[in-house]
C-alpha positions in Angstrom: 0.0 0.0 0.0 2.8 2.4 0.8 4.4 1.6 -2.5 1.3 3.0 -4.3 1.5 6.4 -2.6 3.6 9.3 -3.8 6.9 10.2 -2.2 6.9 13.3 0.0 10.1 15.3 -0.1 12.1 15.8 3.0 12.1 19.5 2.5 8.3 19.6 2.4 8.1 17.5 5.6 10.5 19.9 7.3 8.7 23.0 6.0 5.2 21.8 7.0 6.3 20.3 10.4 4.5 21.7 13.4 7.6 23.2 14.9 5.7 25.0 17.6 4.6 21.7 19.0 8.1 20.3 18.9 9.5 23.4 20.8 6.5 23.1 23.2 7.3 19.5 24.1 11.0 20.2 24.6 10.3 23.2 26.7 8.1 21.1 29.0 11.1 19.1 30.2 12.9 22.3 31.1 9.8 23.3 33.1 9.8 20.0 35.0 13.4 20.6 36.3 12.5 24.3 37.0 9.5 23.0 39.0 11.7 20.5 40.8 14.2 23.2 41.7 11.2 25.4 42.9 10.2 22.6 45.3 7.2 21.1 43.5 8.5 17.5 43.6 9.1 17.8 47.4 5.5 19.1 47.8 4.2 16.3 45.7 6.3 13.8 47.7 4.7 15.0 50.9 1.3 14.5 49.3 2.3 11.0 48.2 3.5 10.2 51.7 0.1 11.2 53.1 -1.6 8.9 50.5 0.8 6.1 51.5 -0.3 6.3 55.1 -3.8 5.1 54.0 -2.5 2.0 52.2 -2.3 0.6 48.7 -5.8 1.6 47.5 -5.3 5.3 48.5 -1.8 5.3 47.0 -2.9 3.7 43.7 -6.0 5.8 43.2 -4.5 9.0 44.6 -1.3 8.8 42.6 -3.1 7.8 39.4 -5.7 10.6 39.6 -3.0 13.1 40.4 -0.8 11.9 37.5 -3.8 12.0 35.2 -4.7 15.5 36.2 -1.1 16.7 35.8 -0.7 15.0 32.4 -3.9 16.4 31.1 -2.8 20.0 31.7 0.9 19.7 31.3 1.6 16.9 28.8 2.2 13.3 29.6 5.9 13.0 28.8 7.1 15.6 31.4 4.3 14.6 33.8 5.6 11.1 34.1 9.0 12.5 34.9 7.6 14.8 37.5 5.7 11.9 39.0 8.7 9.6 39.0 10.9 12.3 40.7 8.2 12.9 43.3 7.8 9.2 44.0 11.6 8.9 44.3 11.6 11.8 46.8 8.9 10.2 48.9 9.4 8.0 51.9 7.3 5.2 50.4 8.4 1.5 50.2 7.1 -1.9 49.3 3.7 -2.5 47.7 2.6 1.1 48.3 5.6 2.4 46.3 5.1 -0.2 43.6 1.4 0.9 43.4 2.5 4.5 43.0 5.0 3.8 40.3 2.5 1.9 38.2 -0.3 4.4 39.0 1.9 7.2 37.8 2.4 5.4 34.5 -1.3 4.6 34.2 -2.4 8.1 35.0 0.1 9.7 32.6 -1.0 7.3 29.8 -4.7 7.9 30.3 -4.8 11.4 31.6 -3.8 13.0 28.3 -7.0 11.6 26.7 -8.9 14.2 28.7 -7.5 17.3 27.1 -5.8 17.9 23.7 -2.7 19.4 25.3 -2.0 16.2 27.3 -0.4 14.3 24.5 2.1 15.3 21.8 0.5 12.6 19.5 -2.9 14.3 20.0 -1.6 17.7 19.2 0.0 16.4 16.0 -3.2 14.5 15.1 -5.3 17.6 15.6 -2.8 19.7 13.6 -3.1 17.2 10.7 -6.9 17.2 10.9 -7.0 21.0 10.9 -4.8 21.1 7.8 -7.3 18.8 6.1 -10.2 21.0 7.1 -11.5 19.0 10.0 -11.6 21.1 13.3 -12.2 19.5 16.6 -12.7 22.1 19.3 -11.0 21.8 22.7 -14.4 21.8 24.4 -15.7 18.9 22.4 -12.5 17.0 22.9 -12.6 17.6 26.7 -16.3 16.5 27.0 -15.7 13.3 25.0 -12.3 12.6 26.6 -13.5 13.0 30.2 -16.6 10.9 29.5 -14.5 8.0 28.1 -11.3 8.3 30.1 -12.4 8.7 33.7 -14.2 5.4 34.0 -11.3 3.5 32.3 -8.8 5.3 34.6 -10.8 4.4 37.8 -11.3 0.8 36.7 -7.6 0.4 35.8 -6.4 1.9 39.0 -8.8 -0.2 41.0 -7.5 -3.3 39.3 -4.0 -2.3 40.1 -4.8 -1.7 43.8 -6.7 -5.0 44.0 -3.8 -6.9 42.5 -1.2 -5.3 44.8 -3.4 -5.5 48.0 -3.5 -9.3 47.8 
């Protein structure tokens, strides 16, 4: 099938690339280390320690929901780094820490489905659709994303907690 299509020149790809999205995603990593230096990871570590005091269920659900919220407004790639740095800075151990690590990944994978800014792939996809004349508004994306994502997120985090609580 690819052999039947026309070849797109490298110059055209570079000229039409959404460079603002590339710069945005690289800048987000700098923001994470700036936030770490400003004490955000220590603050999040304290919050994670409080969740850990209530066991695996609170740790899994709380960490996953927090990670999903962060990744939906900040982008999932730097959010997973922010979560990992915060978990590393926390005083957690054992099954609770394991729950937090997995919940961070789950939250950062599913959270970006709530808002368009949460995922670089979504931003690129929306850019391509807009170039082809199909506009999806942020409001519509948010409504559909929240409706579909939140139940899946809660079910997945519950399954994680159930598995680790045994």
